[in-house]
N, C-alpha and C positions, 0 to 999 in steps of 0.2 A: 660631647660623645654619645648623649642621648640615653644615657644607663640610668639616670638619677632615681627612677622608679624601681629598680631591679633589686632582687632579694637573692644573694649567693651563700650557699652552704660550703664551708671549708673545714676539711679534716687536716690538721697541721701535726705531724709528729716532731719530737724534740722541740715542743713549743715552749718548754719552761726557761729557756735562755737562749744567747747567742743568736744565730739566723733564723732559727724558728720563730723566736718572739718579734725578731725584726721584720719578718715577713707578715705577720698579723698586723703590726703597726702600720706598715706600709699599704697593707689592703684596705685599712680603714681610710689611710689618708689620700691614696691615689687611683683606687678603683672607681670611684665615682658611682658607687651603687647606694642606694638609700637604706637597705638592710642586710645585715650580715648575720649568719648564724655560725658560731666557731665550734668544732669539737678540738680541743685543745689536749694533745696526748704527750705525756712525758714521764720521766722516772720519778722526779721529785714534786709531791702533791703540793708541798708548801709553796715552792718556787712558781707552780703553775697558778696558784691562786693569786700570788703577788703580779705575775704578769697579767692575769685577768682583770685585776683592779686597776692597772695601768690602762689596759685596753679600754675598759669601760668608761673611765674618765675621758680618755681621747675620743672615744665614739661620742659621749655626751656634748663634748665641745665641738665637734664636727657635725653634729646633726644627722649621725649615722645610727638607726636603730640595730642595737646588737643584742643578740641572745648566744649565751655559750654554755657549754657542758664541759667539765674537766675530766678527763679520764687519766688519773694519776697512778703511781706506783707501777708503771708499764715498762718492763725492761725486756726489749725485743730481741735480745740475745738469748733469752731462755725460751726453747722451742717447746718444753714441756707445757709452759704456761702460754703458749702463743694462741690456742683455740679460746681459751677463756678471755685473753686479751683482746683478740679479733671481735669476739662477741660483745665486751663491753663497749667498743668503739662503733660497732654497728647498732647496737641499742641507743647510744647516744645520738647518732645520726638519726635513727628512726623516730627518736622523741622530738627532736627539732623539726624534722618534716612534717610530724603530726600536729605540732604547734602551729606551724606555718599554713597548714590547712584549716586549722580551727580559727586561726585569725585572719583568714582570707588574704594571706599575704603570700602568693605562690613563689615558689624556688624556680629561677629561672637556669641557674648554673650550680652544679655540684663539683667540687674540686678536691683531689686529695693530693696533699704535698708531702711527699716523703723526704723529709730532712734529716731524721735520726739516721745516724751512721757512726763508724768509728775508723781510726787510722791504721789499725793493725800496728806491728811491731816495726818501727822503720830503722832500728838499730840492725835488723838482719838482712841478709842479701838472700836471693832466692834459694840458694844452695843450702841454707840455714834454716829454711821455713820447714817446719815439720807438718804431717798430714793433720794432727791434731790442731796445731795452730790454725790450718787451713779450715777445718771444719767448724772450729769456733767462730772464726771471722765471718766465714760465708752464712752460717745460722743467723747471725745479727744482720749482715748487710745484704744478702741476697734472699736466703729462705724466707725471712720475716717479711721482707719486701714484696715477694712474690703473693705470700699470703695476704698482705695488707690491699695489694692492687686487685687480686681477683675477688676477695671479699666485697672491697668496696665497688667493683664493675657490677657483680651479681645483685647487690643490694640496690644499687642505683637504678640499674636498667630494669629492675623489677618494680620499682617505686614510680619510674616515669617511662613506661612502655612508649616507644616512638609513636604507636598508631594513636595512643591518647595525649602525648605531650610531644608534639613534633619540634616545639621551640626550645626544649629543654637541652642544655649541653652538658657534657659529662667531660671532665679534664684530670689527667693523671701527670703530676709534675714529679719529676725525679732530680732532686738535687746532686749534680754531677760533678765532672771535674775535667781539666785538660788531660788527666791521667787516664781517662776512658778512651782517648783517642791518641795520645803519645806517651811513649815508655820512658820512664826515668829511673836511675838507680834506686834500689832500696824500697820501692813502693809496690812490691810485686801483688801482695794481697789487695791493697787498696785499689790499684789499677784493675785487677780482675774483676773485683766487686762492681767497681763504677762502670766498666765495659758490659759487664752481664746486664746490669740494671739498664743500661741505655738499649742494648738489644732486645730486652724483654718488651720495653715501651715502643721499639719499632715494630715488633710482631703485633702487639694490641692495636696500634695504629692501623694495621692493615685488617686485621680481623673484624674491627668494630667502627670501621669507617662510615658503614650505612646506619649505624646507630648514635650518629652525632656525638661520637667520642673522639677527643683529641689527646695525644700525649705530647710531653714536651721534657727534653733532658736539659736542664740549665746548670752551666758552670759558673759559679758565682764569682771566680776569681780568688786570688789569695787574701782572704779576709782578715781583717785586724781583729782577731778573737782568741778565745782560749784555746782553740784547737790549733790554730797557727802557732800560738806559744809552745804548745806541745810539739809542733814540728820541730821548732827551733831548739827544744831541750833533747830531742831523741833521734833526730835524723843521723844516719850514719855516712851520709855522703858529703864530705867536706866542701865541694864545689856548690852544690845547692845550698847547703847551709850558709855559706858565704852570701849568696844571693838574698836569702830570706833575712839574714841578719841586717844586711844593707837596706833592704826595703823597709824593715821594721825602724831602723835607725833614722831613716831619712823620710819617714812618713808617707811611704809609697805603697803600703797595703791598702788593699780596697776597704772602704768604710761600709759596714754592714748595711746601714740603711740606703746608701747609694745602689748597692747591688740589689737589695731587695726591692726598691723603687724600680729598677730596670725589669725584674721579673714580672711585677705586677703590671706595669705597661705593656710588657709582651703579652699577658694574658688578656688585658683588657682591650688591646687593638685586634687581637685575634688573628693576626695576619700570618704567622709562623706556620710553616708546613709541619703537619702531624708526624711525630715520630723523630723529629730532628733533634739535633744537639746544638745549642747556642750559648755561646761564651759571653761574660760580661764584657770582655774587650771586643766582641765582634760590633760592627757598625749598626 
């Protein structure tokens, strides 16, 4: 692949557990880069530290130079704290960029992976959803997402202006869902949030094409994780519930590391169309 000398900066939200942690693991294992700088963002500081300890050991074993900064106690559902949290994430990325310059190990690609998100109340049908439910849901899943994307874009394009850094790539990834493109009962807020995120990245893909920016909405499939367990506990649609229960019992849910590996290989090959939606099950 010819990337072994490269250095990538990744900001991953929801990195303290589940799919966010799996993405970080897969990036070390499958991106074929020599150096990675992680900004690991999450609600639980101790869990982030535990994740970082695992990643550090993995990187050492793999011969990957790893630098990481934890930005913990970040609740993206709280918009009154959003400016402060975006500032903390920006500062962490700026520190890692500065260290890269000092060590003469230039960053060739900066990637934001928007993994944090919530299900909403899957027991409710659309007619039972209140505007208060909607505002709370969208604050976390759309408002903070837009804030993260715009902050990351401004910071990165200012740090790597195209005239001075024509080789630098900027990438924004949205962890999406089949629900973004297909409707299912009881998933109204989740579907609205995922569809909004997809379309926002489609707009960025057009606006920033000339600045070496690409966006990708990646649907990881029904993952075998805590969020899917929550789906099986709370989903109000019996037909879907039966499908998910059967997948769980038969071992047909998607392994997180398999799905995160597919995402990393998509990013590494860099052949996807900017602004597109790609599913784990796509060929």
